[in-house]
C-alpha positions, 0 to 999 in steps of 0.5 A: 500500500502506498503512503501519501503525504496529504496537505490540506491548504486550509487549517480550519477544522470544518474546512470543506477541503479537509472533508473532501480529503477525508472522503477520498481517504475512505474511498482509498481504503486498502489502496492508499495510506493517508498521512496528514501533514501539519502546516499550521506551525511552520514559520514564514519562509526565510532563507536565513533560517537554514543556518539553524532550521526550525524543528517544524521544517525538519519535521515537515521534510522528514514526513514528506521524505517518508511517503510515496506520493503527495496529495494537495487539497486546496481552497481558492483564495482570490483566484489563487492558493492560500499563502499557508500552502505556498509556504508549505511548498517552499520550505521542503524545496530548499536548500537548493539541491535538497528538495524532498519533493523531487520525483514524487508522484502528486495529485491535486483536488479542491473544494469550494462553495462556488461553481468554479471548484477551485479551478484557478487555484489548481491552475496555479498549482499546476505551474508550481508543482513541476517546478519543485520536482513533483510528477503531477497527474494531469487527469482526471481532475477534481473540482468539487463544489461543496454545497450544504448536504455535500457530505453525509453524517459519516463524512462520505460524499452524499451524491452517488454519481460524484462518489463513483467518479471520486472512486475512479479518481482514486484508482487513477492516482494509485495507477499514477503512483505505480507508474511514475513513483520510485520505492521510497528509501527507509527514513533511517537509511536516508538519515544514515547516509546524511550523517555519513556525508 
């Protein structure tokens, strides 16, 4: 089973994007293991901080390194991605030459109350993610309109047709990881190599 780093671009506990991620997790049961990454505690990116990297940054890089793939589920703020998400993308890509994103398969999803379904935010991510080394799945895409009643009391997507389509998306993501990913090295092995260098 593949281990996926899940980054939700909203820290609100009742976020539609967190609900969407949790619904995808249920559909991926037995195929993908979701590891939710905390991005709320990260400091603002500052290159000078690499002299003494904050513990939150080291933790973030290790958690991403120890996964097979990445899923980003984002809201849309002012036709773009939230600043907190951009910050969480920048830290693991640095220092130069030490990005932990490189070569990892990735996918994007997003939920909003509007009919655009985060299309503009996802478009921006599609220009950012390949630049930091992620191997991005092109299709199918998820532009989820989160209206009242979109999720049932158990956290499932209420609409049968949409739930079926999300199941297909999950299967394609699993195939994408198998096709483009490389087996992750055990975290202990990576740390041993780093300390020996």
